[in-house]
C-alpha positions in Angstrom: -3.6 -210.2 43.4 -4.6 -212.1 40.2 -6.0 -209.6 37.6 -9.6 -210.0 36.7 -11.2 -209.7 33.2 -14.9 -209.2 32.5 -16.5 -211.9 30.4 -16.8 -209.4 27.5 -13.1 -208.5 27.7 -12.2 -212.2 27.6 -14.4 -212.8 24.6 -12.9 -209.9 22.6 -9.4 -211.0 23.5 -10.2 -214.6 22.4 -11.7 -213.5 19.1 -8.8 -211.1 18.3 -6.4 -214.0 19.0 -8.3 -216.1 16.6 -7.9 -213.6 13.8 -11.2 -211.8 14.0 -11.8 -208.1 14.5 -9.7 -206.7 11.7 -10.9 -205.9 8.2 -10.6 -208.7 5.7 -8.0 -208.1 2.9 -9.2 -205.8 0.1 -7.5 -207.7 -2.8 -7.0 -211.3 -3.5 -5.5 -213.3 -0.7 -2.1 -214.7 -1.4 0.0 -217.6 -0.1 1.8 -215.5 2.5 -1.5 -214.4 4.1 -3.0 -217.9 4.2 0.2 -219.4 5.7 0.4 -216.6 8.2 -3.2 -217.3 9.3 -2.6 -221.0 9.8 0.5 -220.2 11.8 -1.6 -217.9 14.0 -4.2 -220.6 14.5 -1.5 -223.2 15.0 -3.7 -226.1 13.7 -6.7 -226.5 11.4 -8.9 -229.5 11.7 -9.6 -231.7 8.7 -12.9 -233.5 8.2 -14.3 -235.3 5.2 -17.9 -234.1 5.4 -18.6 -232.1 2.2 -22.2 -231.0 2.6 -21.1 -227.3 2.3 -17.3 -227.5 2.1 -14.8 -229.6 3.8 -14.1 -227.9 7.1 -10.4 -227.1 6.6 -11.3 -224.6 3.8 -13.7 -222.7 6.1 -11.6 -221.1 8.8 -9.7 -219.1 6.2 -12.9 -218.0 4.5 -14.3 -216.9 7.9 -11.3 -214.7 8.6 -10.0 -213.7 5.1 -13.1 -213.8 3.0 -13.4 -215.4 -0.5 -9.8 -216.5 -0.9 -8.9 -218.9 -3.8 -9.8 -222.4 -2.5 -7.0 -224.0 -4.6 -4.5 -221.9 -2.6 -5.1 -224.1 0.5 -4.5 -227.2 -1.6 -1.3 -225.7 -2.8 0.1 -224.8 0.6 -1.0 -228.2 2.1 -0.3 -230.7 -0.7 1.4 -228.8 -3.5 5.0 -229.0 -4.8 6.3 -226.7 -2.1 4.0 -227.3 0.9 4.0 -225.1 3.9 1.8 -227.4 6.0 1.7 -231.0 7.0 -0.9 -233.5 8.3 -0.9 -235.2 11.6 -3.1 -236.0 14.6 -2.8 -232.8 16.5 -6.3 -231.7 17.6 -8.1 -234.3 15.5 -6.8 -235.0 12.0 -5.2 -231.7 11.3 -3.1 -229.4 9.1 -0.3 -227.7 10.8 2.7 -225.4 9.9 5.7 -227.5 9.0 7.6 -225.9 11.8 5.4 -227.8 14.3 6.5 -231.2 13.0 9.4 -231.6 15.4 7.1 -230.6 18.2 5.0 -233.7 17.7 7.7 -236.3 17.4 7.2 -237.2 21.1 3.6 -238.1 20.1 4.8 -240.2 17.2 7.3 -242.0 19.5 4.4 -242.7 21.9 2.3 -244.1 19.0 5.2 -246.4 18.1 4.9 -247.8 21.6 1.1 -248.1 21.4 0.5 -245.1 23.7 -2.0 -242.3 22.9 -3.6 -243.9 19.9 -6.8 -245.7 19.2 -6.9 -249.1 20.7 -7.2 -250.7 17.2 -4.1 -248.9 16.1 -2.1 -250.1 19.1 -3.3 -253.6 18.7 -2.6 -253.8 15.0 0.9 -252.4 15.5 1.6 -255.0 18.2 0.1 -258.0 16.5 1.0 -257.2 12.8 4.4 -255.5 13.0 5.8 -257.7 10.3 3.0 -256.8 7.9 3.3 -253.1 8.8 7.0 -253.3 7.9 6.1 -254.9 4.6 3.8 -252.0 3.7 6.5 -249.5 4.7 9.0 -251.3 2.4 6.4 -251.2 -0.4 6.2 -247.5 -0.2 9.9 -247.1 0.1 10.3 -249.0 -3.1 7.4 -247.7 -5.2 7.0 -244.1 -3.8 3.9 -242.4 -2.4 0.7 -244.6 -2.6 -2.9 -244.5 -1.4 -4.5 -247.4 0.4 -6.4 -248.4 -2.8 -3.1 -248.7 -4.7 -1.6 -251.2 -2.3 -2.4 -254.9 -3.0 -1.2 -256.4 0.3 -3.3 -258.1 2.9 -7.0 -258.7 3.1 -9.5 -256.2 1.6 -12.0 -254.4 3.8 -15.5 -253.0 3.5 -15.1 -249.5 5.0 -14.7 -248.0 8.5 -11.8 -248.8 10.9 -12.9 -252.3 11.5 -13.7 -252.8 7.8 -10.6 -251.2 6.5 -8.3 -253.3 4.4 -5.2 -254.5 6.2 -3.1 -252.2 4.0 -5.2 -249.2 5.1 -4.8 -250.2 8.8 -1.0 -250.5 8.3 -0.8 -247.1 6.6 -2.7 -245.4 9.4 -0.5 -247.1 12.0 2.6 -245.8 10.1 1.0 -242.3 9.8 0.5 -242.2 13.6 4.1 -243.3 14.3 5.4 -240.7 11.8 7.1 -243.4 9.7 4.8 -242.2 6.9 3.3 -238.8 6.2 0.7 -237.4 3.8 2.3 -236.7 0.4 -0.9 -235.4 -1.1 -4.7 -235.9 -1.5 -6.4 -237.3 -4.5 -9.9 -237.6 -6.0 -12.5 -237.6 -3.2 -10.0 -236.6 -0.6 -8.1 -239.9 -0.5 -4.8 -239.6 1.5 -1.6 -240.6 -0.3 1.1 -241.8 2.0 4.9 -241.2 1.5 8.1 -241.4 3.4 8.9 -238.3 5.4 12.3 -238.1 3.8 10.8 -237.9 0.4 7.9 -235.5 1.3 9.1 -233.1 4.0 11.7 -230.4 3.4 15.3 -231.2 4.4 15.3 -228.4 6.9 12.4 -230.0 8.8 13.9 -233.4 8.6 17.2 -232.2 10.0 15.6 -230.0 12.6 16.5 -230.9 16.2 14.0 -233.1 18.0 13.2 -231.1 21.2 12.8 -233.0 24.5 9.2 -233.9 25.3 8.8 -231.3 27.9 10.2 -228.5 25.7 7.9 -229.5 22.8 4.9 -229.6 25.1 5.7 -226.1 26.4 5.9 -224.8 22.9 2.6 -226.4 21.9 1.0 -224.8 24.9 2.5 -221.4 23.9 1.0 -221.8 20.5 -2.4 -222.7 22.0 -2.2 -219.8 24.4 -1.4 -217.4 21.6 -4.3 -218.8 19.5 -6.8 -218.7 22.3 -5.8 -215.4 23.9 -7.2 -216.2 27.2 -8.1 -219.8 28.3 -8.5 -222.3 31.1 -6.3 -225.3 31.6 -8.9 -227.5 29.9 -9.1 -225.1 26.9 -5.4 -225.2 26.4 -5.2 -228.9 26.9 -7.9 -229.5 24.3 -6.2 -227.5 21.6 -3.5 -230.1 20.9 -5.3 -232.9 22.9 -2.6 -233.2 25.6 -2.9 -235.2 28.8 -3.9 -233.7 32.1 -0.7 -234.3 34.0 1.6 -233.1 31.2 -0.5 -230.0 30.6 -0.6 -229.1 34.3 3.2 -229.5 34.7 4.0 -227.5 31.6 1.6 -224.7 32.5 3.3 -224.2 35.8 6.6 -223.9 34.0 5.2 -221.4 31.5 3.7 -219.2 34.2 7.0 -219.2 36.1 8.7 -218.1 32.9 6.2 -215.4 32.3 4.9 -216.9 29.0 1.4 -217.1 30.4 -0.2 -214.9 33.0 -2.8 -216.2 35.5 -6.0 -214.2 35.4 -9.6 -214.6 36.6 -12.5 -214.1 34.3 -15.9 -213.1 35.8 -18.4 -215.9 35.3 -15.7 -218.5 34.6 -15.5 -221.2 37.3 -11.9 -222.2 36.5 -8.8 -220.1 36.7 -7.6 -218.8 33.3 -4.3 -218.0 31.6 -3.7 -214.9 29.5 -1.2 -214.6 26.6 0.8 -211.5 27.8 1.1 -210.3 24.1 -2.7 -210.7 23.4 -4.5 -207.8 21.8 -7.2 -206.3 24.0 -9.6 -204.6 21.5 -12.5 -202.5 22.8 -14.8 -203.9 20.2 -14.9 -206.7 17.6 -16.7 -205.9 14.3 -16.9 -209.4 12.8 -19.4 -211.0 10.4 -18.5 -214.6 9.8 -20.0 -218.0 9.3 -18.1 -220.6 11.3 -17.5 -224.2 10.5 -18.7 -226.4 13.4 -15.1 -227.5 13.6 -13.7 -224.0 13.6 -10.9 -223.4 16.2 -13.0 -220.6 17.8 -15.9 -223.0 18.7 -14.6 -226.6 18.4 -14.3 -227.1 22.2 -18.0 -227.0 23.1 -17.5 -226.3 26.8 -15.5 -223.2 26.0 -18.0 -222.1 23.4 -20.9 -222.2 25.8 -18.8 -220.5 28.5 -17.6 -217.8 26.1 -20.8 -217.1 24.1 -23.7 -218.5 26.1 -24.6 -220.7 23.2 -24.8 -224.5 23.3 -23.4 -225.8 20.0 -23.8 -229.4 19.2 -23.1 -231.4 16.0 -26.3 -233.1 14.9 -25.0 -235.1 11.9 -25.4 -238.4 13.8 -28.8 -237.4 15.4 -31.9 -238.8 13.7 -33.5 -236.1 11.5 -36.7 -235.9 13.5 -34.7 -235.2 16.7 -32.4 -232.5 15.3 -32.9 -229.0 16.8 -31.1 -226.9 14.3 -30.2 -229.2 11.4 -27.7 -231.5 9.8 -24.7 -229.3 9.1 -25.1 -226.1 11.1 -22.8 -223.0 10.9 -23.1 -220.5 13.7 -22.9 -216.8 12.6 -20.5 -214.6 14.4 -21.7 -211.0 14.5 -19.5 -208.5 16.4 -18.4 -210.5 19.4 -21.6 -212.7 19.7 -23.0 -215.7 18.0 -26.3 -214.3 16.8 -27.7 -217.0 14.5 -27.1 -220.4 13.1 -27.9 -221.8 9.6 -28.2 -225.3 8.4 -26.5 -225.2 5.0 -26.2 -227.5 2.0 -24.4 -226.8 -1.3 -26.5 -228.2 -4.2 -23.6 -228.2 -6.7 -25.5 -229.5 -9.7 -28.2 -226.8 -9.3 -25.6 -224.2 -8.4 -27.4 -223.2 -5.2 -26.5 -222.7 -1.6 -29.5 -223.9 0.3 -30.3 -222.5 3.8 -32.3 -225.5 5.0 -33.1 -223.7 8.3 -32.2 -220.4 10.0 -32.5 -219.8 13.7 -31.8 -216.6 15.7 -29.9 -216.5 19.0 -31.0 -214.2 21.9 -28.3 -211.7 20.8 -29.7 -211.3 17.3 -30.7 -207.7 16.3 -32.5 -206.2 13.3 -29.1 -206.1 11.6 -28.5 -209.8 11.9 -30.5 -211.0 8.9 -29.0 -208.3 6.7 -25.4 -209.1 7.7 -26.0 -212.8 7.5 -27.6 -212.5 4.0 -24.4 -210.7 2.8 -22.2 -213.4 4.2 -24.3 -216.2 2.6 -24.1 -214.5 -0.8 -20.3 -214.2 -0.4 -20.0 -217.9 0.6 -22.2 -219.0 -2.4 -19.9 -217.1 -4.8 -16.8 -218.5 -3.1 -18.2 -222.0 -3.5 -18.9 -221.4 -7.2 -22.7 -221.3 -6.6 -24.9 -218.8 -8.4 -27.6 -218.3 -5.9 -28.8 -218.6 -2.3 -32.2 -220.3 -1.5 -33.7 -220.0 1.9 -36.2 -222.6 3.0 -39.1 -221.4 5.3 -37.8 -223.2 8.4 -36.6 -221.6 11.6 -37.5 -218.4 13.4 -35.1 -216.3 11.4 -36.0 -217.7 7.9 -38.6 -215.0 7.0 -36.4 -212.1 8.0 -33.5 -213.6 6.2 -35.6 -214.1 3.1 -36.6 -210.4 3.2 -33.0 -209.3 3.7 -31.8 -211.5 0.8 -34.4 -210.2 -1.7 
């Protein structure tokens, strides 16, 4: 018979797999700890929105506490990087060891498969120009789009990008270019893989497609702990048929174990090595793009909370705010706060604070501590709480 987990057991397994439930480091976080965390997660989403902090900095803060922000830049874009950029979940940072596992996706992109329609069309119609841009970087070294002077200029957005920017993104998708570094306001600088990636990665064997996909699903299974087929597929944005085929192979090999979870409509798969803690004692603010909650269907199934990004919702129609971070307390999402870093004033502003049904008398106290920690980590001297939301008054009292 298929083993059955309670919903609470599944939630604790999932949170432990995501790096929650153990005490944060006492001293300063070092390179080894940060890289180890990214390896555990498998992938960290990148996003340019900087209302609080760009999202790729936040998962490590949620799990490790106030680590040096410059450390992430060092391991991602420094002289000896441990990470690389590619389209994995969305735009993402991944351990260098995963680069060979995504070469099948790069090969597909070269054939116009699995990319945005605009990318595929531009590659098909403008290959000569794309090759010209590639030759320019081969001759001049790593360049940003603004440093290239080829083709027509644009006015922003995919359809308004310059032709050079389109060509660079095409080459990034196909793996013919990679991110050498980031500059200024987060502008990507593109370089040839052979001048950016370590020789050991460049010379690593390219696994067959099926083998690479199995390994990506192993990584996803380890990072999720327990997950449905859709959860696993979403982690690296894999197709339905390929996920289904690889999952059957992983189950047969004993790398994933079928389980049922009470209250879940779909069958689930358990990482046989997953920790099964009896309790999770976490207190963490989560980026809306955090691995633990980025698949909204899973978040609602796991926590009973409907999380939606309201950045593109008109202000008067927003329920919780512009850039809202859920608060993980124990193994529940107990609150959410709409945050904004007012950097000139040196203040972290809580524009709204709302309680979830699982909030307790301890929630505003623990949330206030986490907000103060985040403010200091961001280099801000104070936290200001606006009187909006049903948790605002209690949070104000707890912060005073």
